[in-house]
N, C-alpha and C positions, 0 to 999 in steps of 0.2 A: 854220174849215176845209174845205175839202170832203173828200169822200171821196174820192178818190185823194192829197191831201195829207197823210192821217192814215197811208194806208199805203204816199205813201214816205217817212214821219217812220220807220215804222217798219222802214222794211228796210235802208236805208241806219244804220248804225253811228255814223258820226262824217263833220262837215260841219265843212269853211274858208268862211271868210269872205273879199275880194277883201283886202282889205287884210293879212292875216295870209296869203293867196300869194304879196302887193308884198312880205314884210316877208319872206319863204322863200325867194325867187324875186330880193332884193334889189336889185329896180326899184321900179318906181314904176304907182301901182295904175291907172293908167289905161293900165299896158300886160298887166296881167292884163283891163282890160276889151277892152281888143281882141284876145284872141285870144279870147273868152268872144264875139264882135262876131263875130270871126273864124271861129267856127266849132271852134277849135283846142280850148273846152276849152266845159264841160259848167255851166251854171250855172240853178237855181232858183230862184223868192222866195219864202221862208218866216219865219217867225216874223209877233209882233206887229209889227215897222213894211219886215214885206217886202222887204227887205234879200234883196241875189243871196248864195245860197248856193252852194259846191261842195265836189260829195262825196268828202273823205280821200280818195278811195284814186283817185284820179284822179292827185294829185301822188306822183312816187319817187322814194327820195333820202335824203339826209339831210346835216345841217350838212355836213359835215366835206367831204364829194363835192360836193354840191351841190342841188338841188332843180327837178326836170322835171318835161311832162307826161308821164303814163302811155306806155308804147309802146305803138303801134299807137290810141291811143282816135281822134284825129281823123280819120283815116282811115275808122276805124267810124263814128262824126258822120256823119262823109258819106255814107254809104252808108243807117243808118238814116232822114238826114231826105230821103234821093230817097226813102226807102220808105214817108215818110207821114208819118213818127212825128213826135211835139210834144216840147219839150223834157221834159217829166214823166212821157212814156211811156218813151222812151231810156232816163232814172234806172231806172222803174220794171223793165223791160227787163231792164238792167244790173244792177239787183240782186235778183232773186230767181234762188231756186235751182235747179237746173238739175242733177238727177239722171246725166244721162249725159255729163256732164261730167267730172268733178263739179266741184261748187259754182256760184257766180254768173258768171254775162261778166265780170265788175269783178274776181275775182279773179282769171280764169282771166291777161286780159289784166297784170295785175300778176306772172303769176307767167310771162309772155312768151310764151305758152297764143295769144295771139293770133291767129296762123293760125284756129284752132278757131274761135270766137268769132265772124272777119268771116262763113265759110264758113255759120255759124247765122243769121247777119243778112244773110248774102245768098240763104239759104235764107226765113226772112217773105216776100220779096219774090213767091216764083211764087204 
């Protein structure tokens, strides 16, 4: 495991593999892979077999009301990619605590405070 892998593992509290997300969404795993490929969902390789995993915080909802990608995540990922962030750097930024938010950017997104998170991401490009 590289240093950034260990750091990411320490920052992200829970992970879901693509088949788990497909089961939650009630879709084929190829549909989840398409979300990753098109940049609407962020996945990184981890574990012994280097399978793709998504931070559980990126998935919102419940079994009764349905599951979805956290509001604002796809646009934020596009913004960070445009700023030159790698997938691992995006995960690290999203899960690093920020006392001024408070919490992490991922937490703020899940609490519908995406505008402030997006503003901070835009400031990174300056």
